[in-house]
C-alpha positions in Angstrom: -6.9 -13.8 28.1 -6.0 -16.2 25.4 -9.5 -16.6 23.9 -10.5 -12.8 24.5 -6.7 -12.3 22.2 -6.6 -15.1 19.9 -10.7 -16.0 19.2 -12.7 -12.5 19.6 -9.8 -10.0 19.2 -9.5 -11.8 15.5 -12.8 -11.7 14.5 -13.6 -8.9 16.1 -11.3 -6.7 14.0 -11.9 -8.5 10.6 -14.9 -7.6 11.5 -14.3 -4.1 11.4 -12.3 -4.6 8.2 -14.8 -5.8 6.3 -17.6 -3.4 7.2 -15.2 -0.8 6.8 -14.7 -1.3 3.4 -18.0 -2.0 2.6 -19.3 2.0 4.4 -16.2 3.2 3.0 -17.3 2.2 -1.0 -20.7 2.8 -0.7 -20.6 6.6 1.8 -17.2 7.3 0.4 -15.8 6.6 -3.1 -14.7 9.8 -4.0 -12.4 9.7 -0.8 -11.4 6.3 -1.8 -7.6 8.0 -3.1 -4.3 7.8 -1.4 -4.1 12.0 -1.2 -1.2 11.7 -4.1 1.4 14.2 -2.9 3.4 14.0 -6.1 3.1 17.7 -7.3 4.9 19.2 -4.2 8.0 16.8 -4.0 9.5 13.6 -6.3 13.5 13.8 -5.5 12.2 11.6 -2.2 9.4 10.3 -3.7 11.1 8.7 -5.8 13.3 7.2 -3.5 11.3 5.9 -0.5 7.7 4.8 -2.8 9.4 1.8 -5.3 11.4 0.9 -0.9 8.5 0.3 0.5 6.2 -1.2 -2.2 8.9 -3.7 -3.4 8.8 -4.4 0.7 5.7 -5.1 1.5 4.8 -7.1 -1.5 7.5 -9.0 -0.7 6.5 -9.4 3.0 2.5 -9.5 2.0 4.3 -13.1 -0.6 6.2 -14.4 2.8 3.3 -14.6 5.2 0.9 -15.6 2.5 3.1 -19.4 2.4 4.7 -18.7 6.1 0.8 -18.3 7.0 -1.9 -20.5 4.7 0.7 -23.3 2.9 1.2 -25.8 5.3 4.1 -27.4 5.7 3.4 -30.7 4.9 2.7 -29.1 0.9 5.7 -27.3 0.6 8.3 -29.8 1.1 5.9 -32.4 -0.8 7.2 -29.7 -4.3 10.5 -31.0 -2.6 11.1 -27.8 0.0 12.3 -28.9 2.7 11.8 -27.1 6.0 15.8 -25.8 6.3 15.9 -24.4 3.2 12.9 -22.7 3.8 13.1 -20.9 6.9 17.0 -20.2 5.2 15.4 -18.7 1.9 12.3 -16.9 3.7 14.8 -14.9 6.1 17.7 -14.2 4.2 14.4 -13.3 1.8 12.6 -11.5 4.5 14.9 -9.7 6.3 16.0 -7.9 2.6 12.1 -7.2 2.2 12.3 -6.3 5.3 14.7 -3.5 5.0 14.1 -1.6 2.4 10.5 -1.7 4.2 11.6 0.1 7.0 14.1 2.4 4.6 11.3 3.0 3.0 8.9 4.2 5.3 10.7 6.5 6.7 12.3 8.8 3.4 8.5 8.7 2.9 8.0 9.8 6.5 11.2 12.7 6.5 9.3 13.5 3.3 6.4 14.6 4.8 7.5 16.3 7.4 10.4 18.2 5.9 8.2 19.8 2.7 6.1 22.4 3.8 3.1 21.5 1.7 3.5 17.5 2.1 3.2 18.0 6.2 0.5 20.8 6.0 -1.6 17.8 3.9 -1.1 15.5 6.7 -4.0 14.1 9.2 -3.7 13.2 12.3 -5.3 10.1 10.8 -2.4 9.2 8.5 0.1 10.7 11.3 -2.3 7.2 13.4 -1.6 5.4 10.6 2.2 5.2 10.8 1.9 4.6 14.1 0.4 1.2 13.7 2.3 0.6 10.1 4.9 1.4 12.0 4.5 -1.1 14.8 4.2 -4.1 13.2 7.0 -3.4 10.3 9.3 -2.7 13.3 7.9 -5.9 15.1 8.2 -8.1 12.2 11.6 -6.6 11.2 12.8 -7.5 14.7 11.5 -10.8 15.2 12.9 -11.9 12.4 16.7 -10.5 13.2 16.4 -11.6 16.7 15.0 -15.0 16.3 15.6 -16.1 13.5 19.1 -14.7 13.3 20.8 -14.2 16.5 19.1 -16.7 19.0 18.9 -19.9 16.7 16.1 -19.8 14.4 11.5 -20.1 15.2 9.5 -22.0 13.7 6.6 -20.1 13.7 5.0 -22.4 11.5 4.6 -24.9 13.5 1.9 -23.1 15.7 1.0 -18.9 14.5 0.7 -20.8 10.7 -1.5 -23.4 12.7 -4.2 -21.0 14.8 -3.8 -18.5 11.7 -5.5 -20.8 9.8 -7.9 -22.3 12.2 -9.9 -19.2 12.2 -10.5 -19.9 8.2 -11.9 -22.9 9.5 -14.0 -21.5 12.5 -12.2 -23.9 14.5 -9.9 -21.5 16.6 -7.0 -23.5 19.1 -6.0 -20.6 21.0 -3.8 -22.7 23.3 -1.8 -22.9 19.7 -0.8 -19.4 21.0 0.6 -20.0 24.2 3.6 -20.8 24.2 4.4 -18.1 20.5 7.3 -15.6 22.0 6.1 -12.9 23.3 7.0 -10.6 20.0 5.7 -12.7 17.3 2.8 -12.3 19.9 2.9 -8.8 20.1 3.9 -8.9 15.9 0.3 -10.5 15.7 -2.3 -8.0 17.9 -1.0 -5.2 16.2 -1.4 -6.3 12.4 -5.0 -7.0 13.7 -5.3 -3.6 15.0 -3.7 -2.4 11.6 -6.6 -4.2 10.4 -9.1 -2.7 11.8 -7.5 0.7 11.1 -6.8 -0.2 7.1 -10.9 1.1 5.9 -10.2 4.4 7.1 -6.6 5.3 6.1 -5.3 5.8 2.2 -4.5 2.4 2.7 -7.5 1.5 1.6 -6.0 2.4 -2.0 -4.3 -1.1 -2.1 -7.7 -3.0 -2.2 -9.0 -1.3 -5.4 -7.0 -2.8 -9.1 -7.2 -1.1 -12.3 -9.7 -3.8 -13.3 -12.0 -0.9 -15.8 -9.6 -0.2 -17.7 -9.5 -3.8 -19.2 -12.4 -3.4 -20.9 -12.4 0.6 -20.9 -12.6 1.5 -25.2 -9.4 2.8 -26.6 -9.1 6.8 -26.3 -8.6 8.0 -30.5 -6.4 10.2 -31.4 -6.8 11.8 -34.7 -4.0 14.1 -36.3 -4.7 16.8 -39.3 -1.5 16.0 -41.1 0.6 18.6 -41.6 -1.2 20.7 -44.7 -3.0 23.9 -44.1 -6.6 23.7 -43.1 -9.0 25.4 -45.4 -11.0 28.2 -43.9 -14.6 27.4 -43.1 -17.3 28.0 -45.2 -17.9 32.0 -43.3 -15.2 33.2 -42.1 -14.0 36.1 -43.4 -11.4 36.9 -40.7 -11.1 39.2 -38.7 -12.6 42.6 -39.1 -10.1 44.6 -41.0 -10.4 48.6 -39.1 -9.6 51.0 -41.8 -6.1 52.9 -41.8 -5.6 57.0 -42.1 -4.1 58.0 -44.9 -0.7 60.1 -43.4 -0.6 62.5 -46.6 -2.3 65.8 -46.0 -4.1 67.5 -48.8 -3.0 70.9 -49.7 -5.6 73.7 -49.5 -5.6 75.7 -52.8 
């Protein structure tokens, strides 16, 4: 079971992620979009979207630092494990609640706004379930494992295991003693990765690189002077008018 969960499963879901992105880009370029619904409602979107995207960005940065950068590297630049743990828990908790609050607002908006709900597919609903599971498990682990239970250092086992996947030398024994909450969070996250290419979340892999090399759009003003009529233009034809005076018969 350990080999299945912590070796086969991560590589399988990663393969689906990469293959799905290639397939989607090759055969569904016009579907590579968020299917924006901004035209239907803007009040809730103005609050929910920044909260969600800000929270996700901060969570992503925290995971990149925590999973990919070894403890010895952060200590080498003067960041002790205690200080790193404090910053990670403090910032991670705020980012997690921002992400959760933004997602709740977006779900409420999608449910209560008629046109937005009508445009919601089953795929969108399933995506929200996977996304909510990952977010809530991560936030639960952060609050319960690091605040109420005195702290848990996932960089001692989860991080080395995650890096071992990239080395193509996975060590499933590192995940054997990990708390069940963190294990569920990892399993849910890889499930989301496998589902990612087939949802609107695919837009996260898009970047407006083309705007850097695209030529400028030139706007020319004709000024305030009246235009000269073009040659050959005589204006609309004038209809003949009938005189209102009648001649006297003789």
